[in-house]
DRENLUM-917878 format. One line per field, with one value per residue (C-alpha): chain; x, y, z; residue number from 1. Coordinates in Angstrom, 1 decimal, padded with zeros to 4 digits. Layout:
N
chain <- (A_...)
px <- (X_...)
py <- (Y_...)
pz <- (Z_...)
resi <- (NUM_...)
END
This chain:
290
chain <- (A_A_A_A_A_A_A_A_A_A_A_A_A_A_A_A_A_A_A_A_A_A_A_A_A_A_A_A_A_A_A_A_A_A_A_A_A_A_A_A_A_A_A_A_A_A_A_A_A_A_A_A_A_A_A_A_A_A_A_A_A_A_A_A_A_A_A_A_A_A_A_A_A_A_A_A_A_A_A_A_A_A_A_A_A_A_A_A_A_A_A_A_A_A_A_A_A_A_A_A_A_A_A_A_A_A_A_A_A_A_A_A_A_A_A_A_A_A_A_A_A_A_A_A_A_A_A_A_A_A_A_A_A_A_A_A_A_A_A_A_A_A_A_A_A_A_A_A_A_A_A_A_A_A_A_A_A_A_A_A_A_A_A_A_A_A_A_A_A_A_A_A_A_A_A_A_A_A_A_A_A_A_A_A_A_A_A_A_A_A_A_A_A_A_A_A_A_A_A_A_A_A_A_A_A_A_A_A_A_A_A_A_A_A_A_A_A_A_A_A_A_A_A_A_A_A_A_A_A_A_A_A_A_A_A_A_A_A_A_A_A_A_A_A_A_A_A_A_A_A_A_A_A_A_A_A_A_A_A_A_A_A_A_A_A_A_A_A_A_A_A_A_A_A_A_A_A_A_A_A_A_A_A_A_A_A_A_A_A_A)
px <- (011.0_011.5_014.6_016.0_015.0_016.8_020.1_020.0_020.4_022.8_025.1_024.5_025.0_028.3_029.6_028.8_031.2_033.8_033.9_032.1_028.8_027.4_027.6_024.1_023.0_020.5_018.8_017.9_014.0_011.4_011.0_007.7_007.4_005.2_002.7_002.3_002.8_004.0_007.3_008.6_006.8_005.2_009.0_010.0_007.9_008.3_005.5_002.5_-001.3_-003.8_-006.4_-005.2_-004.4_-000.9_-002.0_-003.9_-001.7_-000.5_003.1_004.8_003.5_004.8_007.8_008.1_007.4_010.5_012.4_011.8_011.4_014.9_016.4_015.2_016.9_019.7_019.7_018.7_021.7_023.0_022.9_019.2_019.0_014.8_014.5_015.5_013.0_010.0_011.4_011.2_007.0_006.3_007.4_005.4_002.5_002.7_003.1_000.5_-002.3_-000.2_-001.4_001.7_002.8_006.1_007.5_007.7_009.4_012.4_012.8_013.4_015.5_018.0_019.6_022.0_023.3_026.9_026.8_025.4_028.8_030.8_029.1_030.6_033.8_034.1_034.2_036.9_039.7_038.1_040.7_040.8_039.4_038.5_036.3_035.7_032.6_032.8_036.4_036.6_038.1_036.2_036.6_034.1_033.6_033.6_030.5_029.0_029.9_028.1_025.3_025.1_025.0_022.9_020.5_020.7_020.5_018.2_015.5_015.8_016.1_012.9_011.4_012.6_011.1_007.5_007.5_008.7_006.4_003.4_003.7_004.6_007.8_005.9_003.9_007.5_008.9_005.5_005.6_010.0_008.0_005.8_008.4_009.9_012.5_015.0_013.0_015.9_016.7_013.7_013.4_016.4_015.4_012.3_013.7_016.1_013.3_010.9_013.5_015.6_013.4_014.5_017.9_017.6_015.8_018.3_021.2_019.4_018.4_022.4_023.3_020.4_022.1_025.5_024.6_022.9_026.3_028.0_029.6_029.9_031.8_034.4_038.2_039.0_040.2_036.4_036.6_037.3_034.3_031.8_034.1_032.9_029.2_029.8_030.2_027.5_025.6_026.0_026.3_022.7_021.5_023.3_021.4_017.8_018.4_019.1_016.1_013.6_014.9_014.2_010.8_010.5_010.5_008.7_005.9_006.5_008.8_010.3_012.2_009.3_007.3_003.6_001.6_-001.7_-003.1_-000.3_-001.0_-002.6_-003.0_-005.5_-004.6_-006.5_-003.3_-000.7_-001.5_-001.5_001.4_003.3_002.2_005.1_008.3_006.4_006.4_009.5_010.6_009.4_010.9_014.1_014.3_013.3_016.5_018.8_016.7_016.8)
py <- (132.3_134.3_135.8_131.9_131.5_135.1_133.9_130.8_132.6_134.7_131.9_129.6_132.5_133.7_129.8_129.7_133.1_131.9_128.3_128.3_127.6_123.7_121.7_120.6_117.4_115.9_112.6_109.8_110.1_107.8_104.9_103.9_100.2_097.7_096.5_093.3_090.2_091.7_093.1_091.1_090.8_094.3_096.4_094.4_094.2_090.7_089.4_091.2_090.0_089.1_086.5_085.4_081.2_081.7_083.2_081.0_078.1_076.0_077.6_073.2_073.2_076.1_075.3_072.1_073.7_076.4_074.2_071.9_074.7_075.8_072.1_071.8_075.2_074.4_071.4_073.0_073.1_076.8_076.6_075.5_079.5_079.4_077.1_080.1_082.8_079.9_080.3_083.4_083.5_080.3_082.9_086.3_083.9_083.2_086.7_087.2_084.9_086.5_089.8_091.1_093.9_093.7_096.2_094.6_091.8_093.9_095.7_093.1_091.3_094.1_091.7_090.1_093.1_092.1_088.7_090.2_092.2_089.6_087.7_090.5_090.2_086.8_086.7_089.0_086.9_084.2_082.2_080.2_080.8_084.4_086.8_090.6_092.5_096.0_096.2_094.2_090.8_088.9_085.1_082.5_080.3_083.1_084.1_081.9_081.8_084.8_084.1_080.6_082.8_085.4_083.5_080.4_083.4_085.6_083.0_081.6_085.1_086.1_082.3_083.7_086.5_085.7_082.5_085.3_087.7_085.3_084.1_084.7_084.4_082.2_080.2_079.6_078.4_076.4_074.9_073.4_072.5_070.4_069.3_067.5_069.8_069.0_070.8_072.8_074.3_075.3_076.7_079.0_080.5_081.1_083.2_084.3_086.0_086.6_088.6_089.9_093.4_093.6_092.8_095.9_098.7_097.4_098.4_101.9_102.7_102.3_104.5_106.8_107.0_108.0_110.2_111.8_112.0_113.8_110.7_110.6_108.4_109.9_107.5_104.7_106.6_105.9_102.8_100.9_102.7_100.9_097.6_097.8_098.5_095.4_093.8_094.9_094.2_090.4_090.2_091.5_089.4_086.3_087.1_087.7_084.3_082.3_084.9_083.6_079.4_079.5_081.4_078.7_075.8_077.2_077.4_073.4_073.2_069.8_070.3_071.9_074.2_073.5_074.1_075.8_075.4_072.8_073.1_069.9_070.1_068.2_066.7_069.6_072.2_069.9_069.5_073.9_074.3_070.9_072.4_075.0_072.4_069.6_072.2_073.2_070.2_069.0_072.2_070.8_067.2_068.8_071.4_068.3_066.3_069.0)
pz <- (155.6_152.7_154.4_154.9_151.1_150.3_152.9_150.2_147.0_148.0_149.4_146.5_144.0_146.3_146.0_142.0_141.7_143.6_142.3_139.1_137.8_139.3_135.9_135.5_134.9_133.4_133.6_132.0_130.6_132.8_130.2_130.1_131.0_129.6_130.8_132.4_130.4_127.3_128.3_124.8_122.7_123.2_123.5_120.5_118.7_116.9_116.9_114.4_116.4_113.9_113.3_109.8_109.3_109.4_112.7_114.5_112.8_116.1_117.3_117.3_113.4_112.2_113.7_111.8_108.3_109.3_110.2_106.7_105.1_105.7_105.1_101.9_100.6_101.9_100.1_096.4_094.3_094.0_090.1_089.9_091.2_088.9_092.4_094.4_092.5_093.4_096.7_096.9_095.3_098.5_101.4_099.5_100.0_103.4_103.9_101.6_104.0_107.0_106.0_106.7_104.2_102.7_104.5_107.4_106.7_104.2_107.2_109.9_107.3_107.2_110.2_107.4_106.5_107.6_105.9_102.7_103.0_103.5_100.6_098.9_099.2_097.7_094.3_094.6_097.7_096.2_093.7_090.6_087.1_086.6_084.7_083.8_084.4_084.6_084.3_087.9_087.7_089.8_091.1_089.0_092.4_094.8_092.3_093.0_096.9_097.0_095.5_097.7_100.6_099.6_098.4_101.0_104.0_102.8_102.1_105.7_107.1_106.1_106.7_110.7_110.1_108.8_112.0_115.0_113.1_113.6_116.5_120.0_122.7_125.0_122.5_119.8_124.1_123.6_120.7_121.3_124.5_122.8_120.7_123.1_123.6_126.5_129.0_131.0_128.2_127.5_131.5_130.6_127.6_128.8_132.9_130.1_128.3_130.9_133.0_130.0_130.8_134.4_133.6_131.5_134.1_136.7_134.0_134.2_137.3_138.0_135.2_136.6_140.0_138.0_136.1_139.3_140.7_137.5_136.1_132.3_130.7_128.4_127.5_128.9_132.6_133.0_132.3_135.2_137.1_133.9_134.4_138.2_137.1_135.2_138.1_140.0_138.0_137.6_141.5_141.1_139.1_140.6_143.2_142.0_140.7_143.7_145.2_142.3_143.0_146.2_145.7_142.7_145.0_148.5_145.7_144.8_141.5_140.9_138.0_135.7_135.1_134.7_131.5_131.3_128.0_126.3_122.4_119.8_116.9_113.7_111.0_109.3_111.0_110.2_106.6_106.5_107.7_105.8_102.6_102.9_103.2_101.2_098.0_098.5_098.6_095.0_093.9_095.1_093.6_090.4_091.1_091.2_088.7_085.3)
resi <- (1_2_3_4_5_6_7_8_9_10_11_12_13_14_15_16_17_18_19_20_21_22_23_24_25_26_27_28_29_30_31_32_33_34_35_36_37_38_39_40_41_42_43_44_45_46_47_48_49_50_51_52_53_54_55_56_57_58_59_60_61_62_63_64_65_66_67_68_69_70_71_72_73_74_75_76_77_78_79_80_81_82_83_84_85_86_87_88_89_90_91_92_93_94_95_96_97_98_99_100_101_102_103_104_105_106_107_108_109_110_111_112_113_114_115_116_117_118_119_120_121_122_123_124_125_126_127_128_129_130_131_132_133_134_135_136_137_138_139_140_141_142_143_144_145_146_147_148_149_150_151_152_153_154_155_156_157_158_159_160_161_162_163_164_165_166_167_168_169_170_171_172_173_174_175_176_177_178_179_180_181_182_183_184_185_186_187_188_189_190_191_192_193_194_195_196_197_198_199_200_201_202_203_204_205_206_207_208_209_210_211_212_213_214_215_216_217_218_219_220_221_222_223_224_225_226_227_228_229_230_231_232_233_234_235_236_237_238_239_240_241_242_243_244_245_246_247_248_249_250_251_252_253_254_255_256_257_258_259_260_261_262_263_264_265_266_267_268_269_270_271_272_273_274_275_276_277_278_279_280_281_282_283_284_285_286_287_288_289_290)
END
């Protein structure tokens, strides 16, 4: 055996001397898969578990509260600048009640940066009367438009971030079903969230297979390989969907998914959830009246 190993080593050395050293293939590190039941909330880190009064509210109550709050914010006149400060204070109170750190909310609000960039360009691109500030000629209507987008968009994003941080994805889907959203849409969203990680793992395995064969995308000439990868991924996802559907039919699926723990809410919970949109509605009315 030692002689055979030495022969193999000598042959490899001769091959490297003639053809040059073989390229070293570095495979991606294996990703640790989340535990079952936490593949979405845990992996994405949107939901922050807790037992605060905001966390314990039923999901459909929080959905109605957030929707009502956003509608009231959108209906507020942009000239009522003070009203938006009150809205921000209300969301800060909800954040404190939910025992969430300000940094958590602020970091997740960075998703609106593209809209902020667009809003900041409005004063330079809009037409109409112009004002001069620090030597810059700015459109007055553009300034109001930028303020309108920034204020209302930021408050809407903050409310959505608070909803996602205090409500799990499964609870949100159950809440939508409780609010009589079409069952087919709820099921599509459920399966989309359930199999997003499965598809991501499939794509990761395909990437590992390409890397193990020495493939590295370096330019346009490799787009064909990436296109074939996308096509193969689509076919695999389609076939997986067919298998899942047949498995569901074999288990008695009749067009609706069974609900194990239906959501319910009493009057006290509805009253707590309505505190945010009703207070905002009072501020909006005052904003129009003053």
